[in-house]
C-alpha atoms as a printed R data frame, in Angstrom:
   type eleno elety resid chain resno       x      y       z
1  ATOM     1    CA   UNK     A     1 -12.587 27.199 -18.069
2  ATOM     2    CA   UNK     A     2 -11.396 23.599 -18.358
3  ATOM     3    CA   UNK     A     3 -11.413 21.507 -15.202
4  ATOM     4    CA   UNK     A     4  -8.812 18.775 -14.882
5  ATOM     5    CA   UNK     A     5 -10.107 15.441 -13.686
6  ATOM     6    CA   UNK     A     6  -7.626 13.967 -11.242
7  ATOM     7    CA   UNK     A     7  -8.256 10.242 -11.153
8  ATOM     8    CA   UNK     A     8  -6.968  8.201  -8.248
9  ATOM     9    CA   UNK     A     9  -4.400  6.656 -10.590
10 ATOM    10    CA   UNK     A    10  -3.091 10.053 -11.705
11 ATOM    11    CA   UNK     A    11  -2.835 11.323  -8.126
12 ATOM    12    CA   UNK     A    12  -1.019  8.131  -7.090
13 ATOM    13    CA   UNK     A    13   1.381  8.509 -10.025
14 ATOM    14    CA   UNK     A    14   2.062 12.129  -9.082
15 ATOM    15    CA   UNK     A    15   2.697 11.224  -5.447
16 ATOM    16    CA   UNK     A    16   5.078  8.381  -6.375
17 ATOM    17    CA   UNK     A    17   7.037 10.201  -9.080
18 ATOM    18    CA   UNK     A    18   6.933 13.967  -8.518
19 ATOM    19    CA   UNK     A    19  10.001 14.146  -6.274
20 ATOM    20    CA   UNK     A    20  12.452 12.696  -8.803
21 ATOM    21    CA   UNK     A    21  10.838 12.848 -12.240
22 ATOM    22    CA   UNK     A    22  10.968 15.698 -14.762
23 ATOM    23    CA   UNK     A    23   7.621 17.458 -15.008
24 ATOM    24    CA   UNK     A    24   7.686 16.933 -18.780
25 ATOM    25    CA   UNK     A    25   7.578 13.170 -18.248
26 ATOM    26    CA   UNK     A    26   4.680 13.497 -15.807
27 ATOM    27    CA   UNK     A    27   2.866 15.601 -18.424
28 ATOM    28    CA   UNK     A    28   3.470 12.898 -21.047
29 ATOM    29    CA   UNK     A    29   2.201 10.110 -18.788
30 ATOM    30    CA   UNK     A    30  -0.825 11.886 -17.323
31 ATOM    31    CA   UNK     A    31  -1.860 14.206 -20.153
32 ATOM    32    CA   UNK     A    32  -2.171 17.039 -17.633
33 ATOM    33    CA   UNK     A    33  -0.490 20.410 -18.190
34 ATOM    34    CA   UNK     A    34   2.719 21.218 -16.358
35 ATOM    35    CA   UNK     A    35   1.163 24.183 -14.577
36 ATOM    36    CA   UNK     A    36  -1.726 22.037 -13.326
37 ATOM    37    CA   UNK     A    37   0.722 19.370 -12.160
38 ATOM    38    CA   UNK     A    38   2.695 22.000 -10.235
39 ATOM    39    CA   UNK     A    39  -0.475 23.302  -8.588
40 ATOM    40    CA   UNK     A    40  -1.621 19.814  -7.578
41 ATOM    41    CA   UNK     A    41   1.834 18.919  -6.249
42 ATOM    42    CA   UNK     A    42   1.871 22.066  -4.146
43 ATOM    43    CA   UNK     A    43  -1.652 21.322  -2.852
44 ATOM    44    CA   UNK     A    44  -0.481 17.830  -1.861
45 ATOM    45    CA   UNK     A    45   2.666 19.201  -0.197
46 ATOM    46    CA   UNK     A    46   4.960 17.499  -2.717
47 ATOM    47    CA   UNK     A    47   8.422 18.840  -3.507
48 ATOM    48    CA   UNK     A    48  11.309 17.863  -5.731
49 ATOM    49    CA   UNK     A    49  14.042 15.858  -4.000
50 ATOM    50    CA   UNK     A    50  17.161 17.936  -3.258
51 ATOM    51    CA   UNK     A    51  19.457 15.397  -4.953
52 ATOM    52    CA   UNK     A    52  17.211 15.444  -8.028
53 ATOM    53    CA   UNK     A    53  17.412 19.246  -8.187
54 ATOM    54    CA   UNK     A    54  21.208 19.262  -7.843
55 ATOM    55    CA   UNK     A    55  21.503 16.605 -10.540
56 ATOM    56    CA   UNK     A    56  19.234 18.584 -12.873
57 ATOM    57    CA   UNK     A    57  21.176 21.805 -12.341
58 ATOM    58    CA   UNK     A    58  24.481 20.017 -12.987
59 ATOM    59    CA   UNK     A    59  23.094 18.632 -16.257
60 ATOM    60    CA   UNK     A    60  22.015 22.118 -17.344
61 ATOM    61    CA   UNK     A    61  25.380 23.651 -16.474
62 ATOM    62    CA   UNK     A    62  27.234 20.882 -18.317
63 ATOM    63    CA   UNK     A    63  25.041 21.498 -21.351
64 ATOM    64    CA   UNK     A    64  25.694 25.237 -21.224
65 ATOM    65    CA   UNK     A    65  29.440 24.739 -20.837
66 ATOM    66    CA   UNK     A    66  29.509 23.665 -24.477
67 ATOM    67    CA   UNK     A    67  28.333 27.089 -25.623
68 ATOM    68    CA   UNK     A    68  30.652 29.563 -23.960
69 ATOM    69    CA   UNK     A    69  33.915 29.784 -22.024
70 ATOM    70    CA   UNK     A    70  32.019 31.789 -19.394
71 ATOM    71    CA   UNK     A    71  29.798 28.772 -18.664
72 ATOM    72    CA   UNK     A    72  32.827 26.456 -18.644
73 ATOM    73    CA   UNK     A    73  34.274 28.543 -15.825
74 ATOM    74    CA   UNK     A    74  31.142 28.147 -13.667
75 ATOM    75    CA   UNK     A    75  31.967 24.555 -12.827
76 ATOM    76    CA   UNK     A    76  35.329 23.402 -11.525
77 ATOM    77    CA   UNK     A    77  37.145 20.414 -12.975
78 ATOM    78    CA   UNK     A    78  35.577 18.140 -10.344
79 ATOM    79    CA   UNK     A    79  32.046 19.184 -11.326
80 ATOM    80    CA   UNK     A    80  31.611 21.172  -8.118
81 ATOM    81    CA   UNK     A    81  29.737 24.421  -8.427
82 ATOM    82    CA   UNK     A    82  31.792 27.532  -7.849
83 ATOM    83    CA   UNK     A    83  28.878 29.974  -8.257
């Protein structure tokens, strides 16, 4: 079993950026797996910011709208969710 070494710098980075940064970027910066980052964030009581989550979901829905009329109907013309 591989043990991740959490340096003070990596923990500080996670604390400063976890709430509004994609996990993939944190993986790229720290070299730590996404699953391990999620576990450490949970242990530290960190969560994603609500506005960040809404923004991310809107980006995903907009991306999916290009693939199917069904997805286009999930978002109103104003970009408000109608789910």
